[in-house]
C-alpha positions as CSV (number, residue, x, y, z in Angstrom):
1,M,0.0,0.0,0.0
2,S,1.4,3.4,-1.0
3,T,1.9,6.1,1.7
4,R,-1.0,8.1,0.3
5,A,-3.3,5.1,0.3
6,A,-2.3,4.2,3.8
7,H,-2.9,7.8,4.9
8,L,-6.4,7.8,3.3
9,A,-7.2,4.5,5.0
10,S,-6.2,5.9,8.4
11,L,-8.7,8.8,8.2
12,D,-12.1,8.7,9.9
13,L,-15.2,9.3,7.8
14,F,-15.5,12.9,8.7
15,A,-11.9,13.6,7.7
16,L,-12.4,11.8,4.5
17,A,-15.5,13.8,3.7
18,E,-13.6,17.1,4.5
19,R,-10.8,16.1,2.2
20,L,-13.4,15.2,-0.5
21,G,-14.9,18.7,-0.1
22,R,-11.5,20.4,-0.5
23,A,-10.8,18.4,-3.7
24,C,-14.3,19.2,-5.1
25,R,-13.9,22.9,-4.4
26,E,-10.4,23.0,-5.9
27,R,-11.6,21.3,-9.1
28,G,-15.0,23.0,-9.2
29,I,-16.9,19.7,-9.3
30,T,-20.0,18.4,-7.6
31,V,-20.6,14.8,-6.5
32,T,-23.5,12.5,-6.0
33,A,-24.1,9.2,-4.3
34,A,-26.4,6.3,-5.3
35,E,-26.6,3.9,-2.4
36,S,-28.4,0.7,-1.7
37,C,-26.9,-1.4,1.2
38,T,-25.3,1.6,2.9
39,G,-28.8,3.3,3.2
40,G,-27.5,6.9,2.8
41,G,-24.3,6.5,4.8
42,V,-22.2,8.2,2.2
43,A,-24.6,11.1,2.0
44,S,-24.7,11.3,5.8
45,A,-20.9,11.4,6.1
46,I,-20.6,14.1,3.4
47,T,-23.4,16.3,4.8
48,A,-21.8,16.2,8.3
49,V,-19.3,18.6,6.8
50,A,-20.4,22.3,7.0
51,G,-20.6,23.8,3.6
52,S,-21.0,20.5,1.8
53,S,-24.0,22.0,-0.1
54,E,-21.4,23.7,-2.3
55,W,-20.1,20.4,-3.7
56,F,-22.6,17.7,-2.8
57,E,-25.4,17.7,-5.3
58,T,-27.8,15.0,-4.1
59,G,-27.9,11.5,-2.7
60,Y,-30.2,8.6,-3.8
61,V,-31.1,5.7,-1.5
62,T,-32.4,3.1,-3.9
63,Y,-32.8,0.1,-1.7
64,S,-35.3,-1.7,-3.9
65,N,-34.9,-2.8,-7.5
66,G,-37.9,-0.7,-8.4
67,A,-36.3,2.4,-7.0
68,K,-33.1,1.7,-8.9
69,N,-35.1,1.4,-12.1
70,R,-37.5,4.4,-11.3
71,L,-35.0,6.9,-9.9
72,L,-31.8,6.0,-11.6
73,G,-32.9,4.4,-14.8
74,V,-31.3,1.0,-14.1
75,P,-32.8,-1.2,-16.8
76,E,-35.0,-4.0,-15.3
77,A,-33.2,-6.5,-17.7
78,L,-29.9,-5.8,-15.9
79,L,-31.5,-6.3,-12.5
80,V,-33.0,-9.6,-13.7
81,E,-29.9,-10.9,-15.5
82,H,-27.2,-9.8,-13.1
83,G,-28.9,-9.1,-9.8
84,A,-28.8,-5.8,-7.8
85,V,-25.4,-6.7,-6.4
86,S,-23.3,-6.6,-9.6
87,R,-20.8,-4.6,-11.7
88,E,-23.4,-3.9,-14.3
89,V,-26.0,-2.5,-11.9
90,V,-23.6,-0.2,-10.0
91,E,-22.3,1.1,-13.3
92,A,-25.9,1.9,-14.3
93,M,-26.6,3.4,-10.9
94,V,-23.7,5.8,-11.0
95,A,-24.5,6.8,-14.6
96,G,-28.1,7.4,-13.7
97,A,-27.3,9.4,-10.6
98,C,-24.9,11.7,-12.5
99,R,-27.3,12.1,-15.4
100,D,-30.2,13.0,-13.1
101,S,-28.3,15.3,-10.7
102,G,-25.8,16.9,-13.2
103,A,-23.0,16.0,-10.8
104,G,-19.5,15.6,-12.4
105,L,-18.6,12.6,-10.3
106,G,-20.6,10.0,-8.5
107,V,-20.3,6.8,-6.5
108,A,-22.7,3.9,-6.4
109,I,-22.9,1.0,-3.9
110,S,-24.9,-2.2,-3.9
111,G,-24.2,-5.2,-1.6
112,V,-25.2,-7.8,0.8
113,A,-24.7,-6.4,4.3
114,G,-26.3,-9.3,6.1
115,P,-27.0,-11.0,8.3
116,G,-29.1,-12.8,5.7
117,G,-29.5,-12.5,2.0
118,G,-26.2,-14.0,0.9
119,S,-25.7,-16.8,-1.6
120,D,-22.8,-19.0,-2.7
121,D,-22.1,-16.5,-5.5
122,K,-22.7,-13.4,-3.4
123,P,-22.0,-14.2,0.3
124,V,-22.8,-11.7,3.1
125,G,-20.2,-8.9,2.9
126,T,-20.1,-8.8,-0.9
127,V,-20.3,-5.1,-2.0
128,W,-19.9,-3.7,-5.5
129,L,-18.8,0.0,-5.9
130,A,-18.6,2.2,-9.0
131,W,-17.1,5.6,-9.4
132,G,-17.7,7.6,-12.5
133,D,-20.1,9.9,-14.3
134,A,-22.8,9.6,-16.9
135,E,-20.3,8.4,-19.5
136,G,-18.5,5.6,-17.7
137,A,-17.3,4.1,-14.4
138,E,-14.6,2.2,-12.7
139,T,-15.8,-0.7,-10.4
140,E,-14.5,-2.8,-7.6
141,C,-16.0,-5.7,-5.7
142,H,-15.1,-6.2,-2.1
143,L,-15.9,-9.0,0.4
144,Y,-16.0,-7.2,3.8
145,P,-15.8,-9.2,7.0
146,G,-17.9,-8.5,10.1
147,D,-21.5,-7.9,10.9
148,R,-24.1,-5.7,9.1
149,A,-22.9,-2.4,10.7
150,S,-19.2,-3.2,9.9
151,V,-19.9,-4.1,6.3
152,R,-21.9,-0.9,5.8
153,E,-19.2,1.3,7.4
154,Q,-16.4,-0.3,5.4
155,A,-18.4,0.3,2.2
156,V,-19.0,3.9,3.1
157,R,-15.3,4.4,3.8
158,E,-14.2,2.8,0.5
159,A,-16.7,4.9,-1.4
160,L,-15.3,8.1,0.1
161,I,-11.7,7.0,-0.4
162,G,-12.5,6.2,-4.0
163,L,-14.0,9.6,-4.6
164,V,-10.9,11.3,-3.1
165,R,-8.5,9.2,-5.1
166,R,-10.2,10.0,-8.4
167,L,-10.3,13.8,-7.6
168,E,-6.6,13.8,-6.4
169,R,-5.2,12.0,-9.5
170,P,-2.4,14.0,-11.1
């Protein structure tokens, strides 16, 4: 792990959100979050920072497949074919959130926080994240250990770290 990556990983959620805000202001960009298993945790961390309305456009909590389809335009066929916890769905979620909100950068999260709901293919702790805009996204899949609260917190942390990394690229 690089020194910068280790430093980001050591920050608490509030410090990560503050750093995200500085990066957004420096680049003149707004961000959005499309969340499922984290239930608004990313938006909550961001809006804990005073002045975040300058750079946080909106947050979407799309817990059900219907909400993903209705609010973010995730095609029902993707949900049926790949399931909500998939690369394809988080890519569509982040694109839809950026398109709807006009934000320049977004993050999308969908996962199995537990304690139930897991399967052999997608065990409890499986979380897909996508960072991008209306044109494209980068994705990662994580298998987080721990209980429901721990899985959700780890996903929120990774979402914020990913936003910061993308904005601080040279």
